[in-house]
N, C-alpha and C positions, 0 to 999 in steps of 0.2 A: 528096536526102535525103528519105526517106519519114517519115510521122508516127511510125512504129514506131522509127525510128532517130534521132529528135531528141535533142538533149543533155539534155532534161528527162524523158526516159523513165525510169521507175522502175528498170528494169533497168540503166541506164547513166547516166552524167552526174551531175548535181547530187543526184539522189534515190537514188544507189547506197548510201548509208549509212543509208537509211531502210527500214523494213518496213511493209507494208500492214496494215490492220486484220485482214484475213483471215489473213495470215501469222502475226501475233501471236496471234490466236485459236487457230490450229492449234498453235502452239508451247506455249501454255498449256493446251490441251485444254479450251477454253471456247467457248461460242457468241459470235459477235460482238456479240449483244445484251448479254452480260455486260460486255464492254468499254465499250459505250455507256453502261450504267448506272453503271459505275465513273467514267467521265468526268463524268457528270451529278452524281455525289456528290463530285467532286474527288479521287477515289482512282485507283489503278491506275498504270500506267507513264506517263511523260511522253510528250506527243504534240504533233504539229504539224497544224494544219488549213490545207490549201491549197484555197481555194474550198470545195467540199463534201467533199473527200476528206481522210481522216485518215491520217497517217503517224507511225510511231514511230521515233525515232532509235535505231539499233541500240546505240550506246554507252550512251545513256540507259536503254534497256531492260535491258541487262546490269547497270548500276548499280542500277536499281530491284530487280531480282532479288536482288542481294547485300544490299540493304537490308531485304528481307523474309525473309532466311534465318533459320532457327530452329535452335537447338542442342537435342539431346535432353536431357531433364531426368532426373537420376538420382533414383530412388525412395529415400526415406529408409528406413533400416533401423529395424525395431521394436526398442526397447530391452529 
């Protein structure tokens, strides 16, 4: 088994349910620095730090997206 095929590879195994910082940044159309700033402020999607790497649980990311959903506001009609 090579290093690429290890069970802990992000593509397979234990980390299959997690997205990398880069993947989340692309999905949100933001720079990875934005995610780092959000983490420093205690904001943004939930994450896991393994050594120096950051991973975002895919289910937690989806829940976070739902939590920040906004509904359109109807404009009040002038009387």
